[in-house]
N, C-alpha and C positions, 0 to 999 in steps of 0.2 A: 356345443363347445365350453371349454373348461379353462380356467387361467391358473397355473401354477407358476409362482416364481418367475413373473412377465412372460411366459411362454403359452402360447394356446396350443393346447393339447386340444384334436379332435377325438372325440368318445366315439367310436364306434357303436352303434344300434343292433341287438340282436335281428333278422330277417323276420319279415313277420309274412303270415300268409294273406291271400287277398280276401279271405274270408273272414282271419279276424279283426276286424276294425271294431270301431263302435259299435252299441245295440242297433242305433237309428241312425246309419250313413247319412250325410246330408248328399239328397238325389243331384245337386251341382256339381259333387266334386269331379274332378277329370279321371278319367277311366276308359279304359281300353274295351273298344265296341267288340261286339262279335264278326269274328272273321269271315268276309264269305266265302263255301265252301263251293264253286260250282261244280266240280266233279263229281260230289254226291247225286248231283241231279243226274247227270252220266252214269251213274251205278245206278240210282233209280231205274233207268232204263233200261238195262242190261238183265234189271229183277225180273220185268215184265216182260223182256222178251223170252228170257230163260221159260217165264210160264208158258207162251203163247208157244214157246217149242215143242210143247208135250201135249199142249191142250187141241190145236188148230188138228186137223186131217193131214195127214201125207195125200202126195200127190198120187192115185191111184195108177197111171201110167207111165209113172216116170222111177225109174232104180234110184236113181240118184236123189231122187228125194223122199223117197223108202228109207233109204239107208241112212240118210241124215235124220229123218224121223225116227228112226229105231235109236240111232245114237243118243238122241235126247234121251228116252224112253229106258236105255239102259246106264245112262248116266242119271239118270233123275232128277235131269234140270231143273224141272219148277220144282222140287224141294228146298233146291239151294235157291230159285229165286225167293221165294216165298221168305226163307231164311234172312236173305239180303233187308227184307223189307223190316224185318223185326229187330236186325242189330241195328239200322237207318234209322227205328221209331225212338229206339232206346237212346240212341247217341242225341240225335235232333231234341228231342221232347227235354231231355236228362239236362239238355246244354242251357235251353230256353229257360227253364226254372231255376237253376243255376245260375245261370245270368241274371233273372229278378231276384234272386233272392242275396245275391252281393249288392247288387242295386239300394233297394230297398228295403233289405234284413227280415221280407217274407214272401211269401208266396199268394198273389191273390188267387184263392181257387175260382169264385166268382168270375173272374175274365177267364181262367182256364179255362173253364167247362162252356163258355161261351164261344169262345175263339174255337173250340173243338167241335161244338154243335154247329157251328155255321160252315165250318171246314168237312163235315163227315155226313151230316145229316142227309141235307139235301137231294144229292143224287143218291144216298144208299135206298133211303126210302122211297125215291122215284121207283129205282129197280124191287124193290119187295110189293111196290103196286101195281107195276108192270106185271110180276112175279103171278101175285095173285088173279088177276083178270084174265091172263092167257093161259095158265094151269091147271087141271084139277085140283078142286080146294082138298087141301090136306092142314088142318088146322092145327096142327101139334106142329108141324113145319113151320107153319106161319108163323105160330106166336113165337117160336125159337129164332125168326129171323128178327118180328118186333122189338123184342127183350134184348136183343144179341147174345143170347146163349146157344146158338145152333151149334158151337165148338163142343158142347155136353150134348145135344142132342143127335148130329148125325152118325157116333161113332157106336151108339145104339140103335139108329136106323140108316143102316149105311144104302138107303138105294137111291141108284142117282136122280140127283134132282138140280136143277135148273140154277139154284142158289148158292148151291151146297159151297160152293169157294169163299162162303162169306165167312166162314168160319176163322179166317184169316183177322179180318175185321173185328171179328167178336171177340176175341185174345186179344188185339191192341184197345178195343175200348174197356174192357176189364183192367187192363194195365192204364189208363188211364184215371181209372175211378181210386185206385189207391195211389198212384206215384207221386203226384203232386204234395200228398199229404208226407209222405216216407220223407220225400226232400225236403221239406219245409220243418220237418222235425229232426230227421237226423243230424246228427252233427257231419262235419264234411269228412274229418279223418274217418270215421265208422260208415259213412258213405261208400266212401271208397273201396275199402273191406268188402263193405257188404256187396254189393253190385259185384266185384273181380273175384269175389270168394264164396262167401256165405250161401248168396241167394244158387248160383250156378251150382253150387254142391248138395241144397234141399231140393234143387231141379230134379238134379239126375236122382235123389234120395226117392223122389215121388214116382219117377220113371221105373226104378228098380220092384218099389213096392207095387205099381201096377202090373209089373209083367209077371211078381210074384203070385200077385192075387186074383187077378181078371181074367177070364177064360181068353185063349189066346187072338182067338179071330176079332174080339172086341178091344183086347189090348194093345194091340198093334194102332190103331185109329185112334183110340184115347191117348195114348203117350203124344202122337204127331201133332193134337188139335188141342188137349189141356193146357188151361193159362197157367198151369202150377209147373207144367215138365216147359211149357215154351217161354217160361221166364230167365231160362238159359240163354238164348241170344237177345232178348229186349233187355238183361240184366250186363249183357258183358259191351251190348252197345252203351248204355250207360257210365258202365265203367270206365270207357274212354273219356266222357261227356269229364268225370271227375278229373281225369288223370290231365285234359287238356285245361280247365279253367283253375284247376290247382298250381298247373305248369310245374307238374312232375313229368321228368322226363322219361319216353319209352326206350330199353336197349333197342338198337338198330338191329338186333338180328329175331327180334319177337313178333313180329307180323310175319316174317316169313316161318318161326317155327308155328305158329298156329296155323298156316296157310299147307303145311307140309304135314302137321300133327292130322289136320283135322283126314288129308285124304289120302294118308293113312291109315287111321281109322273106318273108312269107308269103304278101301280096296277090303282091308281085315274083315268088315262085315258082310261084304258081299260075296268074299269068296265063301265064309263060312256057313254063310245062305246057300250058296251053289253046290257046296259039297255036302250037306244036309246036318250040321254040326246044331245051325241051333236055325229054329221056326221060323218063318215071316212075319210074325205078329211082331210080341210086349218086347224079346230080346233083341228081335233086329232092331226095332225103332228106337231101344235104349241106349246102343253105340253109334248107330245114327245121328240119334239128337245130338250126340257130342262132335260129332265128327262135321256136320253141317254148322253149328255154332260157332266152330273153330275157324274155318273155311272163312265164314262172314264176316265176324270179328277180325278176323287177318287181313281180310281185304277192306275193312273199313278203316281200321287201323293205318294200313298201308299208304291210303288216300289221307289220311289227316296226320298220323304224326312221323314218318319216312321222309328224309330227305335224299336219298341216293338214287342214280339216275334211274334205276328202274320204273320207282315211284312217282318221281317226275314224267317220265315220260307217259305211266298212266295218268296222271291228274291233266296232262294235257289232251290225252285221246279225248277223256270225259268230259273234258270241258267244251270240247266242241259244240256247235251251235247246235247241231240236228241231237244230238245225244240228249240235251238241256235241254231241247223243247219237249221230245219223248219223255225225260224226266218230269217235267213238270205235267205234261196229261197223263202218269201214270196210274194213278189213282182211277180215274174213268177207264179208262184201257181195263186195266185190271177188273176194276166192278161191273163190266157194261161186258166186255168177251163172252165168257160163258154164259150167260143167259141169250147173247144174242145166236151163239152156238146153236144151243136148242130151238129158241126158235128158228134157225135157217132149216132145222134138221140134221144139222151135224155134232150132235153131240157125241164128246169122247169117247164114251163108254159103244154108242152105236159106231163109231168111225175107225175104231183099233184096229178092225180085220181089214175092212174093205175098202178105206180110204175115200178120199172125193177127185172128181173132176181137178183140171187144174182152173176151170170157169168159177166150178163152187166156192174153191178154196180164196180165187183172189176176190171174187165178191162177197164174201165173209168178210175176210181182211178189211177190204174197202169199208164195207158197212161199220164196222165194229171201230175202226179209227177215225172215220166218216164223224160216229157219234160222239167217241171223245171228245174230238175236234171244237165240235160243234157245243156240246156239255161244260168245253173247258168254257170258252171263249163267253156264251151266252148264260152261263149258270155258275160255275164257278171262280173264275174272275172276278167276277163282282161281288161275289160273297167275300171274295178274299180282302178284296178293298174294304168291305165293311167290315170284314172281322181285324181289320189292320185300328181300326176304329177304338175296339175297344184292349188295346194295349196297355199294358200297366203305365202310368204316367213318369214320364220321365224318358219312357224307354226309346232305343236307339231305332231308326229304322229298320222295316224286316228284310235281313241278307240275304233270305233264300224262302221258295215254298215249301213250308212244312205238311 
């Protein structure tokens, strides 16, 4: 307020970004806590079910079952499921880190890595131990699993492996190694541009370089599994977190444009491959990389930012209790299912032509789901409670299972 000739004049202050605060913000200042997003648990459920769609065998004596399974293979549904996990991880992890940076002025790397280790390592290394004890010894494959580098091992050694699906976990672990420091050090405005433009462009350039320089048979798997290329999806998810936490509006049409653009690219890619214009290796996966990333980022942004009737309906469906529960146990479902299918003699590469009986498929599904449920309640949930003890000082209570 200022007084001029007996009049009180209100002087407007310039808008201040949520992050343009004093260097050492007071921990007790009022702040908006992270909003609870239950629909994202439901989207995790959809992601893991898409993976199951292509990994579980079809019922051999059911024409409908084989048709549904074949549709999943044609749509490459599992690839979309994995991409959804990447975009979700990029969004949720960046959201947590940005929130901590806003509240405290920094990011505690020690706390971050303790929390990640408690969430990820126990059942991951349990599966690695089971794999090592039950399958013929392969020192190189085992070393790649122990060190989270299987995403670079498998493209050069593509023999079917009961833990090959762990490549996606290796990508995420490598992401965790570098991302907290970037979020802590890069200015917020630059971070948003970095995630939305620079990193996706660099990932696309890496895919093009691999397609141009690596043998086609290897290039496809390398583009699909390398962290350098998979940063496309992770960074698009992170860009949504920057947009949310800086209150930057997203145009209502943008989520739908990403969804439709991704579908168009994948349709074009599949058609070009079918008529022989491109090989099924590097060039195919360069285009597919962008297509799957756009669809996944569009789906997440629709749930996070859109307010139209379709978005509200999608959030309501995905927030239902059954889907949210499947989403909460999705890490175990994903991690255990492939290993257990191998142990039950139903490895995907073996069942792709013959299928399995209804009883075999039912038993396999029951074993996988039962294992994931027991694992969640006996191993994971207690560790999640322990993990929360390592939250940053004055942190709000956790609003989702990350």
